[in-house]
C-alpha positions as MATLAB code, in Angstrom:
seq = 'MKTVIIYHSYSGVTRGLAERVRDVSGGDLVEVRPRQPYSRLTAYTLGIIRARGGDRDPIEPSSIDVSTYDRIVLGTPVWAGRATPVVNGAVDALLGAEGRTAVLFATCGAQAGETFPTLRAALEAKGVRVIGEFAFTKKEIGDARKVAALNAAVTIPDGT';
ca = [
       4.759  -17.628    4.888;
       5.533  -14.608    6.735;
       3.675  -11.067    5.789;
       4.100   -7.521    6.254;
       0.968   -5.220    5.498;
       2.902   -1.867    4.983;
      -0.185    0.807    4.853;
      -0.643    4.728    4.556;
      -4.070    5.703    5.882;
      -4.917    9.365    5.943;
      -8.972    8.864    6.815;
      -8.927    5.577    8.356;
     -10.190    3.533    5.582;
      -6.830    1.949    4.264;
      -6.370    1.279    7.884;
      -9.425   -0.744    8.433;
      -8.728   -2.956    5.311;
      -5.180   -3.519    6.337;
      -6.386   -4.747    9.877;
      -8.784   -7.109    7.635;
      -5.484   -8.369    5.707;
      -3.992   -8.795    8.889;
      -6.678  -10.741   10.784;
      -6.703  -13.265    8.367;
      -3.246  -13.650    7.325;
      -1.474  -13.344   10.907;
       1.063  -10.681    9.163;
       2.351   -7.585   10.971;
       1.208   -4.516   10.376;
       3.519   -1.539    9.756;
       1.762    2.123    9.247;
       3.810    4.426    7.537;
       3.210    8.293    8.645;
       4.689   11.155    6.879;
       7.025   13.108    9.097;
       5.277   16.526    8.641;
       1.641   15.370    8.776;
      -0.945   16.569    6.426;
      -3.924   18.828    7.596;
      -7.211   18.465    5.720;
      -6.306   21.852    3.799;
      -2.750   20.234    2.999;
      -3.791   16.683    2.091;
      -6.107   18.260   -0.680;
      -3.772   20.787   -2.129;
      -0.115   20.115   -1.384;
      -0.596   16.298   -0.733;
      -2.553   16.061   -3.989;
      -0.033   17.958   -6.111;
       2.749   16.149   -4.780;
       0.848   12.637   -5.536;
       0.949   13.662   -9.073;
       4.279   14.602   -9.365;
       5.208   11.013   -7.931;
       6.767   12.738   -4.875;
       8.112   10.919   -1.923;
       7.549   12.053    1.466;
      10.185   11.340    4.394;
       8.068    9.051    6.640;
       8.134    7.299    9.843;
       9.678    4.725   10.140;
      12.521    5.556    7.865;
      13.602    2.633    6.895;
      11.470   -1.098    6.751;
      13.570   -4.154    6.560;
      11.377   -6.807    4.801;
      14.248   -9.294    4.567;
      12.376  -11.442    6.836;
       9.325  -11.721    4.897;
       8.040  -13.541    1.939;
       5.133  -11.386    1.271;
       5.033   -7.753    0.920;
       1.452   -6.294    1.204;
       1.065   -2.808    0.002;
      -1.799   -0.221    1.050;
      -2.375    2.983   -0.284;
      -5.426    5.676   -0.325;
      -5.452    7.023   -4.125;
      -4.514   10.719   -4.317;
      -5.435   12.501   -8.016;
      -5.333    9.003   -9.317;
      -1.666    8.055   -7.807;
      -0.498    6.563   -4.436;
       0.069    9.094   -1.918;
       3.500   10.430   -1.542;
       3.843    8.807    2.056;
       3.547    5.205    0.136;
       5.997    6.399   -2.210;
       8.611    7.291    0.612;
       7.534    3.876    2.170;
       8.726    2.124   -1.020;
      11.951    3.824   -1.144;
      12.324    3.231    2.445;
      12.263   -0.448    1.952;
      15.523   -2.874    2.647;
      15.980   -6.689    1.622;
      12.938   -6.406   -0.754;
      14.826   -8.472   -3.495;
      13.229  -11.779   -4.218;
       9.970  -10.996   -2.589;
       6.591  -10.898   -3.981;
       3.551   -8.160   -3.143;
       0.338   -7.871   -3.392;
      -1.081   -4.022   -3.801;
      -4.164   -2.772   -2.346;
      -5.889    0.917   -3.028;
      -8.796    2.707   -1.512;
     -10.247    5.219   -3.774;
     -13.177    7.437   -4.697;
     -14.094    5.807   -8.170;
     -10.911    4.539   -9.665;
      -7.134    3.937   -8.923;
      -5.759    5.477  -11.991;
      -2.127    5.260  -12.361;
      -1.626    4.036   -8.477;
      -0.809    0.235   -9.630;
       1.730    0.682  -12.586;
       3.719    3.386  -10.669;
       3.762    1.256   -7.571;
       4.717   -1.533   -9.554;
       7.526   -0.416  -11.700;
       8.980    0.816   -8.250;
       8.587   -2.540   -6.680;
       9.990   -4.058   -9.410;
      13.018   -1.709   -9.568;
      13.800   -3.063   -6.051;
      13.622   -6.824   -7.235;
       9.968   -7.252   -6.082;
       7.486   -9.412   -8.155;
       3.882   -7.923   -8.030;
       1.364  -10.874   -7.648;
      -1.900   -8.888   -7.118;
      -3.463   -5.477   -7.160;
      -6.739   -4.489   -5.733;
      -8.539   -1.250   -6.134;
     -11.788   -0.874   -3.550;
     -14.178    2.123   -3.795;
     -16.012    3.073   -0.896;
     -18.811    1.109   -1.763;
     -16.594   -2.070   -2.284;
     -14.841   -1.987    1.153;
     -17.700   -3.777    2.452;
     -17.755   -6.309   -0.506;
     -17.025   -9.515    1.339;
     -16.123  -11.262   -1.973;
     -13.558   -8.706   -3.207;
     -11.891   -8.759    0.518;
     -11.700  -12.696    0.154;
      -9.833  -12.084   -2.924;
      -7.464  -10.123   -1.569;
      -7.058  -12.087    1.360;
      -6.623  -15.053   -0.970;
      -3.562  -13.796   -2.844;
      -2.061  -12.554    0.634;
      -2.244  -15.871    1.793;
      -1.721  -18.562   -0.924;
       1.803  -19.217   -1.547;
       1.748  -18.466   -5.098;
      -0.472  -15.901   -5.135;
      -2.991  -17.355   -7.423;
];
């Protein structure tokens, strides 16, 4: 099974988890970045406002062809209870996604809020079936059992 791990990481926490998934799955990493980077100030002001509104940032790469992959893994930090505008832009940028399965993960301070329902709806609109959702607080990033559960959802063909 061929896997792609698409993620945005502002502080490096989400990147670290994406790399752990890659190490187990052998998947390809695709880091998405905003065309106009956030500063510390704009991430906690403009970024949060844009996340609350479900906005999408223009990203690099501007398109992500997933037609040769079986499984999409999508990782995001949580800003104001939502996926970042960068990840929303990544979902819009997906090409060839119909018929794929996806596993979602989010890194957050306390809870994922509306992150998973909104990402699931956006992916389903592109013909993607979400088979797993995993939220990681700062303390849970090091939880070997929780990380193993994420990796199992990514690597087991039917996602169970």
